[in-house]
C-alpha positions as CSV (number, residue, x, y, z in Angstrom):
1,M,0.0,0.0,0.0
2,M,2.9,2.2,0.7
3,L,4.1,1.7,-2.8
4,H,0.9,2.9,-4.3
5,K,1.0,6.1,-2.2
6,T,4.6,6.9,-3.3
7,I,3.7,6.3,-6.9
8,A,0.6,8.5,-6.6
9,R,2.7,11.2,-5.0
10,K,5.2,11.1,-7.8
11,V,2.5,11.2,-10.5
12,V,0.8,14.1,-8.7
13,S,4.1,15.9,-8.5
14,W,4.4,15.7,-12.3
15,F,1.1,17.4,-12.9
16,T,2.2,20.8,-12.0
17,L,1.6,23.9,-14.1
18,S,5.2,24.1,-15.0
19,N,5.2,20.6,-16.4
20,I,1.7,20.6,-18.1
21,L,2.1,23.9,-19.9
22,P,5.2,22.9,-22.1
23,L,3.5,19.5,-22.8
24,G,0.4,21.3,-24.0
25,V,2.4,23.7,-26.2
26,V,4.2,20.7,-27.7
27,L,0.9,18.9,-28.4
28,I,-0.6,22.0,-29.9
29,A,2.5,22.6,-32.1
30,F,2.4,18.9,-33.2
31,W,-1.3,19.1,-34.1
32,W,-0.8,22.4,-36.0
33,A,2.1,20.9,-38.0
34,W,0.1,17.7,-38.8
35,S,-2.9,19.8,-40.0
36,T,-0.6,21.9,-42.2
37,V,1.0,18.9,-43.8
38,D,-2.5,17.4,-44.4
39,V,-3.8,20.6,-46.0
40,I,-0.7,20.8,-48.2
41,Q,-1.1,17.2,-49.3
42,R,-4.8,17.7,-50.2
43,N,-4.0,20.9,-52.1
44,F,-1.3,19.0,-54.1
45,Q,-3.8,16.3,-55.0
46,Y,-6.4,18.9,-56.0
47,Q,-3.9,20.7,-58.1
48,Q,-3.0,17.4,-59.9
49,Q,-6.6,16.8,-60.6
50,V,-7.0,20.4,-62.0
51,D,-3.9,19.9,-64.2
52,Q,-5.2,16.6,-65.5
53,L,-8.6,18.1,-66.3
54,Q,-6.9,21.1,-68.0
55,Q,-4.9,18.7,-70.2
56,Q,-8.1,16.9,-71.1
57,V,-9.8,20.2,-72.0
58,A,-6.8,21.2,-74.2
59,V,-6.8,17.8,-76.0
60,L,-10.6,18.1,-76.6
61,R,-10.2,21.6,-78.0
62,L,-7.5,20.4,-80.4
63,Q,-9.7,17.5,-81.5
64,D,-12.5,20.0,-82.0
65,K,-10.3,22.3,-84.1
66,T,-9.1,19.3,-86.1
67,E,-12.6,18.2,-86.8
68,Q,-13.6,21.7,-87.8
69,Y,-10.7,21.9,-90.2
70,M,-11.7,18.5,-91.7
71,I,-15.3,19.7,-92.1
72,D,-14.0,22.9,-93.8
73,Y,-11.8,20.8,-96.1
74,Y,-14.6,18.4,-97.0
75,R,-16.6,21.4,-98.2
76,T,-13.9,22.6,-100.6
77,G,-13.7,21.9,-104.3
78,E,-10.2,20.3,-103.9
79,Y,-11.7,17.5,-101.8
80,D,-14.4,17.0,-104.4
81,Q,-11.8,16.8,-107.2
82,L,-9.6,14.4,-105.2
83,Q,-12.6,12.1,-104.6
84,A,-13.6,12.3,-108.2
85,R,-10.0,11.4,-109.3
86,T,-9.7,8.6,-106.7
87,Y,-13.0,6.8,-106.9
88,L,-14.4,7.8,-110.4
89,N,-11.0,7.9,-112.3
90,L,-11.9,11.4,-113.6
91,A,-9.3,13.9,-114.8
92,A,-9.2,17.6,-115.7
93,P,-9.1,18.4,-119.5
94,G,-5.6,18.2,-120.9
95,E,-4.3,16.5,-117.8
96,K,-1.8,13.6,-118.2
97,E,-1.5,10.6,-116.0
98,L,1.9,9.5,-114.6
99,I,2.1,5.7,-114.3
100,L,5.0,4.2,-112.3
101,S,5.9,0.8,-113.5
102,S,8.2,-1.8,-112.2
103,S,11.6,-2.3,-113.8
104,P,13.8,-5.4,-114.2
105,A,14.9,-6.9,-110.9
106,G,18.6,-5.8,-111.1
107,S,18.0,-2.2,-112.0
108,Q,19.2,0.4,-109.6
109,Y,16.8,3.0,-111.0
110,A,13.7,1.0,-110.2
111,P,11.8,3.7,-108.3
112,F,12.4,6.2,-111.1
113,V,11.1,4.3,-114.1
114,A,7.8,5.9,-115.2
115,S,5.7,6.5,-118.3
116,V,3.4,9.4,-119.1
117,Q,0.1,8.7,-120.7
118,P,-2.6,11.1,-121.7
119,T,-5.8,10.5,-119.9
120,S,-7.7,9.9,-123.2
121,G,-6.0,6.5,-123.4
122,S,-4.0,6.8,-126.6
123,N,-1.0,4.4,-127.0
124,A,1.2,7.0,-128.7
125,S,3.2,7.7,-125.5
126,R,3.9,4.0,-125.0
127,A,5.9,3.8,-128.2
128,R,8.4,6.3,-126.9
129,S,11.4,5.3,-124.9
130,N,11.6,6.1,-121.2
131,F,13.9,9.0,-121.8
132,Q,11.6,10.5,-124.5
133,Q,8.7,10.1,-122.2
134,W,10.5,12.0,-119.4
135,V,11.6,14.8,-121.8
136,Y,8.0,15.0,-123.1
137,F,6.6,15.1,-119.6
138,L,9.1,17.7,-118.3
139,F,9.3,20.0,-121.3
140,S,5.9,19.7,-122.9
141,R,3.8,22.8,-123.0
142,H,0.6,20.8,-122.9
143,H,0.7,20.1,-119.1
144,A,1.6,23.5,-117.8
């Protein structure tokens, strides 16, 4: 029983104003620091969300502009002409067709071999040599 009384006296002697006040100040400082770190962490997470949403908005605006440019392009005459050339095999009057053909297997000039044919389908240009066809294509006044 005596032991309990001595322990109780020591505990009571610790709970003085000079001991409790610094402990309270330390606890308040710790709570304030913890709340500050928590607020900073939440603000960082919110800023990340805002940045991510701003990036998504920028991407959507770019997609919108691209689609608007495509709509404007589809309304032009150039697009109509390209589609007529591609799918209907139509050509402008006096226009000549450049047909790339394959060359012998060992030729080092394979990608450059070509023939020029009028769109009317005449076989006159096929009788010319490759060099003559290029000269005709490059220097002819008909295709300018």
